N, C-alpha and C positions, 0 to 999 in steps of 0.2 A: 477210067476216071469218073465217068458218069455213074457207074455202079458204086464206087466209093462214096460219091456225094449222096446217092440215094440211101446207102447203108447208114451214113452219118445222120441223114435226115430222119430215118426211122428210129435210130438209137436216141435221137434228141426228143422223140415223142414219148411222153410219160405213159400214155395208155399202152403203147407198144411195149415199153419196158415192163409194165405191169403184166401184160400178156406173157412175156418171157419168164418173169418171176413166178407167176401163178402156174405157168406151164411146167416149170421145173418142179414146183411143189406137187403138181398134178401127176407128173411122171413118177415121182417118189411114192406118192400115195397109191396110185393104181398098181404099180409094180409090187409094193409091199402088200397091198390087199390081195393080189393074185397069189403071191407066195404064201401068205398066212392062210388064205382060204383053201388052197389046194395042197400045201405041203406041211405047214407048221401046225395048223389046227385042223387035223384030219377028221375029228369026230363031228357029228352033226350038232350036238349041244354040249355045253360046259356048265357046270354048277360052281359058282363062286359064292361062298357063304350060303345064304338061303335063296340066292337068285340063280335062275337058269338062263343062259344066253345062247343064242344060235351062233354057229360058226361065223356067219356073215356079219353079225353084230360085233363080235370081238375083233374080227379081221378089220372091220371098218374103224373101230375105236383106235386100234394100234396104228393102222396105216394113215388115218386122218391126222393123228398127232405128229407122225413123222413128216407128213406133207406140210402141215402148218409150220413146223419149225424151219424147214427149208424155205418155205414161202416168206416167212417173216424176215429171216436173215437177208435174203436177196432183196426183198421189197424195201427194207430199211436202208440197205447199202446202195441200191441202184435206182429206186423209183421215187420215193418220197423223202429225198435227202434234205429238202429245205425245212422239214419239220423242226420246230424248236422244243418239242416235248422231250422229256428225258427218255432214254431207252427203256427204262422200267415201265413208265406209263404207256409208251407205245406197245411194248410187249403185252402187258396185261389187257389193254384195250383190244389189241389184235387177237389175243386168245379168247377174250370175251365174245367178240364177233364170230370167231371160229367156232366157239361152243354153240352159238345159235345156229350157225351153218351146219354143224355136226348133226343137230337134232332135225333140221330141215332135210339134210341128206338121208338120215336114218328113216325118216317118214317116207320120203320118196322111194328109197330102196325097198322098204317093206311093201309098199304098194306095188311097185314094179315086179318084185319077186313073187309075193304071195297072191296078188290079185290078177296079175297079167302073165305070170310064169316066165318072166325074163331071166335069163342066165345072170347070176349074181355079179360077175365082173362087168358085164355089159350094163346092168342096172346101175352099178357104181359110177361108171363113166357118164351115163345119162344124167344122173342126179347131180354130179359135180358140174357138168357143163351148164345145166339149167340155172345154177345159182351164181355163175361166174361174174356176169356183168353187174349185178347188184353189189357184189363184194368190192369191186373197184371203188364205187362211190361211197360205200359205207366205210371202208378202210381209209380213204382219203379224208373224208369229213370227220370221222370219229376217232379212228385209231391214231391218225397222224395230225389231227386238228388243222387241216388245210382247207382253203376255200374251194368249193366246187366250181366256181367260176373259172378258175385257172386250171386247165388241163390241156394236154396236147404237147406242143413243142416247147423246148426251153426258150426259144426266141419269143414265143407268146408270153411266157412268164416275165421276161425282162421288159417287154413293151407295155404290159398291163399293170405294172407295179407303180 
């Protein structure tokens, strides 16, 4: 009985639900990155048009998009449900924030791989984790237009309205 009450209390916590949502997107992202990096994009570089991209860059672009889609769907459905913005606005804002996050991830991964010799999948995990907490507040305030004052449990929301 106590475990059920603790579980319900955790699930009422918006930050915890965001951790679960972002975690699901993260698992999709990291898994896809590993698959693309090791199996599907086996060459070291690829030329697309007049641009040459490293395997790690293309793997990141594809896996990041997959993770963002999963993260948005779950975040919209389970985390920031009280948002009054249309789904289209939420999606475009979420993707806009994710694009900024993508370039921050790309820069961190490049530094970790090229300057410090970190194994690419490990660098990907480190970069993603380093940007996690900022994304909660940015998505809450910008993507879903919700007050930063209200976060935590559902009970907190009802008492502070």
